[in-house]
C-alpha positions in Angstrom: -36.3 9.2 -5.1 -36.0 6.9 -2.4 -36.6 3.7 -2.8 -35.8 2.1 0.4 -35.4 3.5 3.7 -32.8 2.3 6.6 -33.7 -0.8 8.3 -33.8 0.2 12.0 -31.8 -1.7 14.4 -33.7 -0.7 17.5 -34.8 -4.1 18.5 -31.0 -5.3 18.7 -30.0 -2.2 20.3 -33.1 -2.8 23.1 -31.9 -6.6 22.8 -28.4 -6.0 23.7 -29.5 -4.1 27.0 -32.0 -6.3 27.9 -28.9 -9.2 28.4 -26.7 -7.3 29.8 -28.4 -8.0 33.2 -27.5 -11.7 32.3 -23.8 -11.2 31.7 -20.5 -12.1 33.7 -18.0 -9.7 33.5 -16.2 -11.5 29.9 -19.8 -11.6 28.2 -20.6 -7.3 29.3 -17.0 -6.8 27.5 -18.3 -8.4 23.8 -21.7 -7.2 24.9 -20.6 -3.3 25.4 -17.9 -4.0 22.4 -20.9 -4.7 20.1 -23.5 -2.2 21.7 -20.7 0.3 20.5 -20.2 -0.8 17.3 -23.7 -1.0 16.3 -24.3 2.0 17.4 -21.4 3.5 15.7 -22.0 2.2 12.6 -25.7 2.9 12.6 -24.9 6.5 13.1 -22.6 6.6 10.0 -25.2 4.7 8.4 -28.5 7.2 9.5 -25.6 10.4 9.0 -24.8 9.6 5.1 -28.7 8.3 4.3 -29.6 11.8 5.5 -27.2 13.8 3.2 -27.9 11.2 0.0 -31.5 12.1 0.9 -30.9 15.7 0.8 -29.4 15.6 -2.3 -31.6 12.6 -4.5 -34.5 11.9 -2.7 -37.0 14.4 -4.6 -34.9 13.1 -8.3 -36.8 11.3 -10.6 -33.2 10.0 -12.3 -31.3 9.2 -9.5 -32.7 6.0 -7.0 -31.1 5.6 -3.5 -31.7 2.1 -1.6 -30.4 2.1 2.1 -28.9 -0.9 4.2 -29.8 -3.6 1.3 -28.7 -7.5 1.8 -29.0 -9.4 -1.1 -28.1 -13.1 -1.8 -27.1 -15.2 -4.8 -27.0 -18.6 -4.4 -26.4 -18.7 -1.2 -23.6 -15.5 -1.1 -25.0 -12.2 0.6 -24.2 -8.5 0.4 -24.6 -6.4 3.3 -24.9 -2.8 1.5 -24.8 0.5 3.1 -26.5 2.7 -0.1 -26.8 2.3 -3.5 -26.8 5.3 -5.7 -28.5 4.3 -9.2 -29.0 6.9 -11.6 -30.9 5.8 -14.6 -29.5 7.9 -17.5 -26.0 6.8 -17.0 -26.7 3.2 -16.0 -24.6 3.1 -13.3 -25.2 2.2 -10.0 -22.5 3.4 -7.3 -22.2 0.9 -4.4 -21.1 3.4 -1.0 -19.6 1.4 1.9 -20.1 3.7 4.9 -17.0 4.1 7.6 -17.8 6.4 10.4 -13.9 6.7 11.9 -12.7 9.5 14.1 -9.0 8.8 13.3 -6.7 9.4 10.3 -7.2 6.4 7.4 -4.4 5.4 5.9 -3.2 3.3 3.1 0.0 1.4 2.1 1.5 0.5 -0.8 0.3 -3.2 -0.8 -3.6 -2.0 -0.1 -3.4 -2.4 3.5 -5.6 -0.1 5.7 -4.8 1.2 9.1 -7.3 3.6 11.1 -5.1 5.9 13.4 -5.7 7.4 16.8 -3.6 9.6 17.8 -0.6 7.5 18.1 -2.1 4.5 18.3 -2.5 2.3 14.8 -5.5 0.0 14.3 -5.2 -2.1 11.5 -8.9 -2.5 9.4 -9.7 -4.7 6.8 -9.1 -2.7 3.5 -13.2 -0.9 2.6 -13.0 -0.5 -0.9 -11.8 -4.5 -1.4 -15.1 -4.6 1.0 -17.4 -3.0 -1.5 -15.9 -4.7 -4.2 -16.7 -8.1 -3.1 -20.6 -6.8 -2.9 -20.0 -5.4 -6.4 -19.5 -9.1 -7.4 -22.5 -9.9 -5.5 -24.5 -7.1 -6.9 -23.3 -8.0 -10.2 -24.3 -11.5 -10.4 -28.1 -10.3 -8.9 -28.3 -7.8 -12.0 -27.6 -10.5 -14.6 -29.9 -12.9 -13.1 -32.7 -10.3 -13.2 -32.2 -8.9 -16.7 -30.3 -5.6 -15.6 -27.0 -6.9 -17.0 -26.2 -3.8 -18.8 -25.7 -1.6 -15.8 -22.4 -0.9 -14.9 -21.6 -1.2 -11.0 -19.2 0.8 -8.9 -17.7 0.5 -5.8 -17.0 3.7 -3.7 -16.3 4.1 0.3 -17.8 6.9 2.2 -16.3 8.3 5.1 -17.6 10.6 7.9 -16.9 14.2 7.6 -14.6 13.9 10.8 -12.5 11.4 9.4 -8.9 12.6 7.9 -7.7 10.4 4.6 -4.0 10.1 3.9 -4.4 9.6 -0.1 -0.8 9.7 -0.7 -0.7 5.7 -2.0 -4.5 5.4 -2.4 -4.9 4.2 -6.2 -6.6 6.2 -8.9 -8.8 3.2 -9.3 -10.2 3.5 -5.6 -12.8 5.8 -4.6 -13.1 7.9 -1.0 -15.7 10.6 -0.3 -16.8 12.1 2.7 -20.4 12.3 2.9 -21.1 15.5 3.4 -19.1 15.9 0.2 -20.7 13.9 -2.0 -22.9 16.2 -4.0 -20.1 18.5 -5.0 -18.1 15.1 -6.0 -20.9 13.6 -7.7 -21.6 17.0 -10.5 -17.9 16.3 -11.4 -18.1 13.3 -11.9 -21.0 14.2 -14.2 -18.9 16.8 -15.4 -15.8 14.6 -16.1 -17.7 12.1 -18.5 -16.3 12.7 -22.4 -18.6 13.4 -24.9 -18.5 9.5 -26.4 -19.6 8.7 -23.3 -22.2 10.9 -23.2 -24.0 9.2 -26.5 -23.4 6.2 -25.5 -25.4 6.5 -21.8 -28.1 8.3 -23.8 -28.6 5.7 -26.8 -28.4 3.3 -24.1 -31.8 5.0 -22.3 -33.4 5.6 -25.0 -33.4 1.7 -26.2 -33.7 0.4 -22.9 -36.5 2.5 -21.6 -35.1 3.5 -18.7 -37.6 6.1 -17.9 -39.0 6.3 -14.0 -41.2 3.5 -14.1 -38.0 1.5 -14.8 -36.1 3.2 -12.2 -39.5 2.0 -9.8 -39.3 -1.0 -10.9 -36.3 -2.2 -10.2 -36.0 -0.5 -6.6 -39.2 -2.7 -5.9 -37.0 -6.2 -7.4 -34.4 -4.8 -4.9 -36.2 -4.4 -1.9 -37.9 -7.6 -2.7 -35.1 -9.6 -2.4 -33.7 -7.5 0.5 -33.1 -10.3 3.4 -32.8 -8.7 6.7 -30.0 -10.6 8.7 -31.2 -11.8 12.1 -29.1 -12.2 15.2 -29.0 -14.3 17.7 -27.4 -12.1 20.5 -27.8 -14.9 23.4 -25.7 -17.1 21.2 -23.4 -14.6 20.1 -22.8 -13.8 23.7 -22.4 -17.1 24.4 -25.2 -16.7 27.2 -27.6 -19.9 25.5 -23.9 -22.1 25.8 -23.3 -20.6 29.4 -27.3 -21.8 30.3 -27.3 -25.0 29.0 -24.1 -25.9 30.6 -24.8 -24.5 34.2 -27.8 -26.3 33.6 -26.1 -29.5 32.9 -23.8 -29.3 35.5 -27.1 -28.6 37.7 -28.5 -32.0 36.9 -25.7 -34.1 36.7 -23.9 -32.8 40.1 -20.5 -33.5 38.6 -18.6 -31.6 35.7 -17.4 -33.4 32.9 -13.7 -33.0 31.4 -14.2 -31.4 27.8 -13.5 -33.4 25.0 -11.4 -32.1 21.8 -11.7 -32.2 18.3 -7.7 -33.7 17.2 -8.5 -31.8 14.0 -7.9 -28.2 15.7 -6.7 -29.3 19.2 -9.3 -27.1 20.4 -12.3 -28.2 22.5 -14.8 -30.0 20.7 -18.2 -29.5 23.1 -18.2 -25.6 23.1 -18.2 -25.8 19.6 -20.5 -22.8 17.9 -24.2 -23.7 17.0 -25.3 -20.8 16.0 -28.8 -20.4 13.6 -27.9 -19.8 9.9 -24.2 -19.8 10.6 -22.5 -22.0 7.7 -19.7 -23.6 8.7 -19.4 -26.0 5.7 -16.3 -26.6 3.9 -15.5 -24.8 0.2 -14.7 -27.0 -2.4 -11.9 -26.0 -5.0 -9.9 -27.3 -7.5 -6.6 -27.3 -5.5 -8.7 -28.8 -2.0 -11.4 -27.3 0.4 -11.0 -24.7 2.8 -12.3 -25.6 6.2 -14.3 -23.2 9.0 -14.2 -24.9 12.5 -15.9 -23.0 15.2 -13.7 -22.3 18.3 -15.8 -22.0 21.7 -18.4 -19.4 21.0 -16.5 -16.4 20.1 -14.5 -17.4 17.5 -14.1 -19.8 14.2 -10.8 -21.0 12.5 -10.6 -20.6 8.5 -8.2 -23.3 7.1 -7.0 -23.6 3.5 -4.4 -26.3 1.8 -0.9 -25.1 1.5 -1.5 -24.1 -2.9 -0.3 -20.5 -3.3 -3.7 -19.6 -4.9 -5.6 -20.1 -1.7 -3.0 -19.1 0.6 -3.5 -15.9 -1.2 -6.9 -15.7 -1.1 -7.4 -16.1 2.4 -4.8 -14.3 3.6 -5.8 -11.2 1.8 -9.6 -11.5 2.8 -8.4 -12.1 6.8 -5.5 -10.2 7.7 -6.4 -7.1 9.2 -9.6 -8.9 10.7 -8.4 -12.0 12.0 -4.9 -13.3 13.2 -2.7 -16.6 12.5 -2.1 -19.3 14.2 1.3 -20.8 13.4 1.0 -23.6 16.0 -1.8 -25.0 13.9 -1.7 -23.5 10.4 -4.7 -21.4 10.6 -6.6 -18.0 11.0 -8.6 -17.5 13.3 -11.7 -14.6 13.4 -14.3 -12.9 15.3 -17.3 -14.7 15.1 -19.3 -11.4 14.3 -17.0 -10.9 11.2 -16.9 -14.6 10.0 -20.0 -14.4 7.9 -18.3 -11.3 5.9 -15.3 -13.2 5.4 -17.1 -16.1 4.3 -18.6 -14.5 1.7 -15.3 -12.3 1.0 -13.3 -15.8 0.4 -16.3 -17.1 -1.8 -16.4 -14.0 -4.2 -12.7 -14.2 -4.4 -12.7 -18.1 -5.6 -15.8 -17.1 -7.5 -13.7 -13.9 -9.0 -10.4 -16.4 -9.8 -12.5 -19.5 -11.3 -13.7 -16.5 -14.0 -10.3 -15.6 -15.0 -9.3 -18.7 -15.0 -12.5 -19.6 -17.4 -11.7 -16.4 -19.4 
């Protein structure tokens, strides 16, 4: 049963194509990178959705939602696919990766994609799925579905080669063209006791087709699509404002600097909806500072728990700046990084209270 189709990103692609003529050389390179990432990501999610729709589209026991973004207390999860099985009382949260190279994980859980002999460090896809699962579980608990089990899973393209030698047993990676076979195997592997428990909960909770539709409608109602200000993201808005001011004043003013970061303060990011407020913790606050229009600095107190959380989140998708003792991430990755740091902090706090 298809409960939500994927949102079309055609308007974003059209806007990028329209802005191409307004870009200088540096902005155009950034635009081309954004366009390529957006196109590849959309294609992968569309291909995976097509396979899942073929398998479960006519089922009255399994519900599908594609491209879902939900939030709880200001923290958002961007979910590629949800597969809800009302009989098992389980939800598989699928993180889709459309890599054309070879995925490899080392003993420390750090991921790399190899393109020939060229390594490209990438954020842990299973960790991304787990962080999104935390937000989804909180939403389910807040809406009366606390009994449902959420299981993170990574879907990869059929052309992706996966080196599984050091992938842990609790990490599930499935090629989307093999999802149907994997689904049958996981169902067959359920123990007799698990089946009895699932059947009992199905009966007592009355998880029928109407229940599945109602859950899908509530999730769709909570969906909050992300809206990008591409002019601001590419630096066009600020460039235009600075040019206009220069024309009006007839001279160029030196940029003041922010002493806390030693970076220009006059080109601080002002993208609507970008949350740069500090995160307060028992060990001090984690701060976020915009650097120009393309990057954000993430700084944490030198306390071991916070060092581990921030480093574990940013490593592979940002770079360490030893002079200023902070991490630098690209603005297009910042929202996801911030969400994951918040989720890890909440997870650590929950463990501490337990």
